C-alpha positions, 0 to 999 in steps of 0.5 A, spaced: 174 737 529 176 731 524 182 733 521 182 731 514 189 735 512 194 736 517 199 742 517 204 737 514 200 734 508 197 741 507 204 744 506 207 738 502 200 737 498 199 744 496 207 746 495 206 752 499 209 755 506 205 756 512 205 763 516 202 759 522 201 751 522 194 749 522 190 743 520 183 743 516 177 739 516 175 740 509 176 745 503 172 751 501 172 756 495 166 760 498 166 764 504 159 764 504 158 756 505 165 755 509 164 751 515 168 752 521 175 748 521 175 748 513 181 751 509 179 757 505 182 757 498 182 764 495 181 763 487 182 769 482 175 768 478 173 772 472 169 777 475 172 777 482 178 775 486 177 770 492 183 774 496 177 779 497 174 774 502 180 772 506 178 776 512 171 774 512 172 767 511 177 767 517 171 771 521 167 765 519 171 760 522 176 758 517 182 754 519 186 758 515 187 761 508 191 759 502 193 765 498 197 767 492 197 775 493 195 780 498 189 780 502 186 786 506 184 787 513 188 781 516 191 780 522 199 780 522 198 772 525 193 770 520 194 763 519 195 763 511 198 758 506 202 761 501 203 758 494 205 761 487 198 760 484 192 758 488 188 754 482 195 750 481 195 748 489 188 746 489 189 741 483 196 739 487 191 738 493 186 734 489 192 729 486 195 728 493 188 726 496 187 721 490 194 718 491 194 717 499 187 714 498 185 707 497 178 708 495 175 705 489 174 711 485 168 711 480 168 717 475 162 719 471 161 723 464 156 723 459 152 728 455 146 727 459 145 724 466 151 725 470 149 728 476 143 724 477 147 717 475 152 720 481 147 721 486 143 714 484 150 710 485 152 714 491 145 712 494 147 705 492 154 705 495 151 708 502 146 703 503 152 698 502 157 701 506 154 707 510 159 713 512 164 711 507 162 714 501 165 720 498 162 724 492 161 731 489 157 736 491 152 738 486 155 738 479 162 739 481 165 737 475 170 742 472 177 744 473 175 747 479 170 742 481 174 735 480 180 737 484 175 740 490 172 734 490 178 730 490 181 734 496 175 733 500 177 725 500 178 722 506 184 717 506 178 712 510 173 712 504 171 706 501 168 709 495 169 716 491 164 718 486 167 723 481 163 727 476 167 729 470 164 734 465 167 739 459 166 745 456 172 745 451 176 739 448 181 736 452 178 737 459 176 730 460 183 727 459 186 732 464 181 731 469 181 724 468 188 723 469 187 727 476 182 722 478 185 715 476 178 711 476 177 704 477 171 705 474 169 709 468 162 710 466 159 714 460 152 715 461 150 717 454 153 720 447 148 726 445 149 733 441 150 737 447 156 741 446 156 740 439 157 747 437 164 747 441 166 740 438 163 740 431 160 733 431 157 727 434 164 723 433 168 728 436 163 728 442 164 721 443 172 721 443 172 727 448 167 723 453 172 716 451 178 720 453 176 718 460 177 711 459 184 712 457 185 714 465 182 707 467 187 703 473 190 697 470 184 693 473 179 698 471 172 697 468 169 701 463 161 702 464 158 704 457 151 705 454 149 699 449 144 704 446 149 709 444 150 709 436 157 710 437 158 704 442 164 701 437 168 708 437 167 708 445 169 700 446 175 701 441 178 706 446 178 702 452 185 700 454 187 693 453 185 688 459 180 692 462 173 689 463 167 692 459 160 692 462 154 695 458 147 698 460 141 699 456 135 697 452 138 692 447 139 685 448 146 684 448 146 689 454 149 686 461 145 690 465 138 691 461 132 695 461 126 690 460 120 695 462 119 702 465 112 704 466 111 711 468 105 715 471 105 722 473 109 722 479 113 715 479 116 710 474 116 702 475 122 699 473 124 691 471 131 690 469 136 684 468 143 685 472 148 680 469 142 675 469 139 677 475 132 680 475 130 686 479 124 691 480 124 697 483 120 704 483 123 711 482 119 716 486 119 720 479 117 720 472 121 718 466 124 713 462 130 717 462 131 716 469 130 708 469 136 709 464 140 713 469 138 707 474 141 702 470 148 706 469 148 706 476 146 699 477 152 697 472 157 700 476 154 697 482 155 690 479 162 691 476 164 692 484 161 686 485 155 688 489 148 684 490 144 687 484 137 686 488 140 690 494 143 695 489 136 696 486 132 696 492 137 702 494 134 706 489 127 705 491 124 712 492 129 716 489 127 722 487 129 727 481 134 732 483 133 740 484 133 743 477 133 736 474 126 734 474 124 736 482 117 736 483 114 742 487 108 745 489 106 752 487 101 755 492 096 760 488 090 764 490 085 758 490 089 752 489 096 750 487 100 748 481 105 743 480 112 745 478 117 741 474 124 744 475 128 742 469 132 749 470 139 746 470 141 745 463 138 743 457 139 739 450 135 736 445 135 729 448 133 732 455 128 737 453 124 731 449 125 727 456 122 732 460 116 733 455 115 726 455 114 727 463 110 733 462 105 729 457 103 725 463 101 730 468 094 731 469 090 738 468 093 744 463 100 742 461 105 748 460 112 748 457 116 754 459 123 753 455 129 757 454 135 756 449 139 750 448 146 753 448 153 751 445 149 748 439 153 752 434 151 751 426 146 746 429 142 750 433 136 752 429 135 745 427 135 742 434 130 747 436 125 747 431 125 739 431 122 739 438 116 742 435 112 735 434 114 733 441 112 740 444 105 739 440 104 732 443 106 734 450 103 741 452 097 745 452 101 752 452 108 754 450 112 760 453 119 761 450 125 766 451 131 767 447 132 768 440 133 761 438 128 758 442 123 764 438 124 759 432 121 754 435 115 758 438 114 761 431 113 754 428 108 751 433 101 752 432 097 758 434 093 754 440 100 753 443 103 760 443 103 763 450 108 768 450 115 770 447 120 774 451 127 776 449 130 773 456 128 769 462 127 775 467 122 778 462 118 772 461 117 770 468 111 775 470 108 773 463 108 765 465 106 767 473 100 771 470 098 765 466 098 760 472 092 757 474 090 752 479 091 745 477 096 747 472 103 743 471 108 747 468 115 745 466 121 750 466 127 748 462 133 751 459 141 751 458 144 754 464 146 760 460 139 761 459 138 763 466 131 759 467 133 758 474 131 765 475 125 764 472 123 758 477 125 763 483 120 768 480 115 763 479 115 761 486 116 768 489 110 770 485 106 764 487 107 765 495 105 772 494 099 770 490 097 765 495 098 770 501 093 775 497 088 770 497 
């Protein structure tokens, strides 16, 4: 077992006491995905308490468990790390790991594109320094995900890519202080979370709080196309470098051309004056801009721009963020564009632009865009022209998305349902060979469940023949 945490560093880092000394190869907060040798941290959640799963974690091979309360079914000699509060202790472990690391830390935030940009940058850095890159798994970007990611950071890592998100004001500043980045990257400023923050200016200010945590020799990577760019630049601490990316002439990393077909995007860009070309194995101009953000970070690190761009060749969209999958049907197959992870007006428009490029009948299945507050109705209804250009058939769920459903021409109306679970069989019944179906909605609209239902229905249909 590779030791990431010795008994001494675990106890000191967490501020706790061990019943039996043990070392750990990593950190886990989920007994179902825990790997043998990892420390299981029993967190108390809104719906369940991790202390209920300590015995299960130890049976699955956990090196030990961090607990702050009583757990049932444990042996008297169970290896435990006792702390007053497990969430506080996890945050302490993250801070300890960051303090002992000499890795270059890149922190990424923004209204859209965070996870895709993170994965693109991970790919570039892995090509440059194989095996020395640490990055968040999935979208680990909140008060749990950031310290969890940091606590898995090896002292030997050369780079760490940390994703930082928010669902309330002040959250980014707290997480950024924990990460203390050398590079702070903001992907975009859009109306996502405007219902929580109230204005685009407030959103920009919240994202810009990442910049205050920059290390003294740090660099800010900013979106040149953002309407509030001057507001972002004003928040960069004195003495830090600024590199911008986007489509405008003054961008240091500038998109020259992005040509998409149904399944890929050819990109031509200028990276600090060096021309680069690469082909992404997914369609969409938005992915080209995510790639520019990653290339801007790579250029700020001094990496060769041509090699960095070459590493992006063949990059495919992520599950829930545009991944393409085939749905087997009785007499053929349909194409699924899985955009089910989240949604904002900007990301829905980007997804519809990809749908518009697909051959065959184009079906849009949209769940609600959440956290828009008083702007919710207008943001949904404003999608009508984009939807009419991109889709031949429209399915919708959720009361606010119903406003869009009622606004589009009758020829587009497939069906409306109150929720994704009710809508799923209606979409499945309408699918035919050759269709392209886009599924998108905010996480809370549960469109991932609809995707799973479509896949199960398609397999059953194919088996029936």
